[in-house]
C-alpha positions as CSV (number, residue, x, y, z in Angstrom):
1,X,23.9,-10.2,9.7
2,X,21.0,-10.8,7.3
3,X,17.8,-8.9,8.2
4,X,15.0,-10.9,9.8
5,X,11.7,-9.3,8.9
6,X,9.4,-11.5,11.0
7,X,11.5,-11.4,14.1
8,X,12.0,-7.6,13.8
9,X,8.2,-6.9,13.5
10,X,7.4,-9.3,16.3
11,X,9.9,-7.5,18.6
12,X,8.5,-4.0,17.7
13,X,5.0,-5.1,18.4
14,X,6.0,-6.9,21.6
15,X,7.7,-3.7,22.8
16,X,4.6,-1.8,22.0
17,X,2.6,-4.2,24.2
18,X,0.7,-6.0,21.5
19,X,0.0,-9.8,21.7
20,X,0.4,-11.0,18.1
21,X,1.2,-13.8,15.8
22,X,3.1,-12.9,12.6
23,X,3.0,-15.0,9.4
24,X,5.6,-14.5,6.7
25,X,4.8,-14.9,3.0
26,X,7.1,-14.3,0.0
27,X,6.0,-11.7,-2.5
28,X,7.4,-11.0,-6.0
29,X,9.3,-7.9,-4.7
30,X,9.7,-8.7,-1.0
31,X,8.0,-10.2,2.0
32,X,4.4,-9.9,3.3
33,X,4.1,-10.0,7.1
34,X,0.5,-10.7,8.1
35,X,-0.2,-9.9,11.7
36,X,-2.9,-11.8,13.6
37,X,-4.2,-10.0,16.7
38,X,-7.3,-9.3,18.7
39,X,-6.4,-5.6,18.7
40,X,-6.3,-5.1,14.9
41,X,-8.2,-1.8,14.9
42,X,-5.4,-0.1,16.9
43,X,-2.7,-1.5,14.7
44,X,-4.5,-0.5,11.5
45,X,-5.4,3.0,12.7
46,X,-7.6,5.6,10.9
47,X,-7.5,4.9,7.1
48,X,-4.6,2.5,7.7
49,X,-2.3,5.2,8.9
50,X,-0.9,3.3,11.9
51,X,-0.4,0.3,9.6
52,X,1.5,2.4,7.1
53,X,3.7,3.9,9.9
54,X,4.4,0.4,11.3
55,X,5.4,-0.8,7.8
56,X,7.7,2.3,7.4
57,X,9.4,1.8,10.7
58,X,9.9,-2.0,10.1
59,X,11.4,-1.3,6.7
60,X,13.7,1.4,8.1
61,X,15.0,-0.9,10.9
62,X,15.6,-3.8,8.4
63,X,17.4,-1.5,6.0
64,X,19.6,-0.3,8.9
65,X,20.5,-3.9,9.7
66,X,21.1,-4.9,6.0
67,X,21.0,-2.6,3.0
68,X,20.0,-5.6,0.9
69,X,17.0,-6.4,3.1
70,X,13.8,-7.3,1.2
71,X,11.0,-4.7,1.1
72,X,8.4,-5.6,3.7
73,X,4.6,-5.2,3.4
74,X,2.8,-5.3,6.7
75,X,-0.8,-6.3,6.8
76,X,-3.2,-6.9,9.7
77,X,-5.9,-9.4,9.3
78,X,-6.1,-9.0,5.5
79,X,-6.8,-5.2,5.8
80,X,-4.4,-4.2,3.0
81,X,-5.6,-7.0,0.7
82,X,-9.3,-5.8,1.1
83,X,-8.3,-2.1,0.7
84,X,-6.2,-3.0,-2.4
85,X,-9.1,-4.8,-4.0
86,X,-11.4,-1.8,-3.3
87,X,-8.8,0.6,-4.7
88,X,-8.3,-1.4,-7.9
89,X,-12.1,-1.6,-8.3
90,X,-12.4,2.2,-8.0
91,X,-9.6,2.6,-10.5
92,X,-11.3,0.2,-12.9
93,X,-14.7,2.0,-12.5
94,X,-13.0,5.3,-13.2
95,X,-11.2,3.8,-16.3
96,X,-14.6,2.6,-17.5
97,X,-16.0,6.2,-17.3
98,X,-13.0,7.5,-19.2
99,X,-13.5,4.9,-22.0
100,X,-17.2,5.4,-22.1
101,X,-17.5,9.2,-22.0
102,X,-13.9,10.3,-23.0
103,X,-13.8,12.5,-19.9
104,X,-10.8,13.0,-17.7
105,X,-11.3,11.5,-14.2
106,X,-9.3,12.5,-11.1
107,X,-9.1,10.1,-8.2
108,X,-8.8,11.5,-4.6
109,X,-5.3,12.2,-3.3
110,X,-3.5,8.9,-2.6
111,X,-0.3,7.8,-0.8
112,X,2.6,6.8,-3.1
113,X,1.9,3.2,-2.2
114,X,-1.7,3.5,-3.3
115,X,-0.8,5.5,-6.5
116,X,1.5,2.7,-7.5
117,X,-1.3,0.1,-7.1
118,X,-3.6,2.2,-9.4
119,X,-0.8,2.7,-12.0
120,X,-0.1,-1.1,-11.9
121,X,-3.8,-2.0,-12.2
122,X,-4.3,0.2,-15.3
123,X,-0.9,0.0,-17.0
124,X,-2.1,-2.5,-19.7
125,X,-5.4,-0.8,-20.4
126,X,-5.2,0.2,-24.1
127,X,-7.8,3.0,-23.7
128,X,-6.7,4.8,-20.6
129,X,-3.5,6.5,-19.4
130,X,-2.7,7.4,-15.8
131,X,-0.6,10.2,-14.5
132,X,0.2,11.4,-10.9
133,X,-0.4,15.1,-10.4
134,X,0.1,17.4,-7.5
135,X,-3.0,18.7,-5.8
136,X,-2.7,22.5,-5.8
137,X,-1.8,24.0,-2.5
138,X,-0.8,20.7,-0.9
139,X,2.0,18.2,-0.9
140,X,-0.4,15.5,-1.9
141,X,-0.7,13.8,-5.3
142,X,-3.8,12.5,-7.1
143,X,-4.1,10.4,-10.2
144,X,-5.6,11.6,-13.5
145,X,-7.1,9.1,-15.8
146,X,-7.6,10.2,-19.4
147,X,-8.2,8.7,-22.8
148,X,-5.1,7.3,-24.6
149,X,-4.8,8.8,-28.0
């Protein structure tokens, strides 16, 4: 049976007691499920953690149903889109410092999802290279931006 991303997420949220509407939009590499609800703060969580967890659970369930299921990105009220724009802007500002001063700039530790956004945003920048590095003493990774030689 093919995976049904929208129906799966709606069922999860219904079982959790949320009253939601889910819109499904195609993405280049999967599906965006945009959740509309009055209770968006609880679904997003602190720094988007609940939203990330919800996305992880949804993808795991879909993969269990169908190994060929499309990757799902879950958003609540445009939160991820706004956070993505802010992250890309921070990355571009850091890249500008690297180009202007020739310094190495380290961004704060980021999730794998967010690191991928930064790498994608700067991949075509001729003056800057990006590299994920482990933050000493933790499991986390940050991104170093440095001049391309």
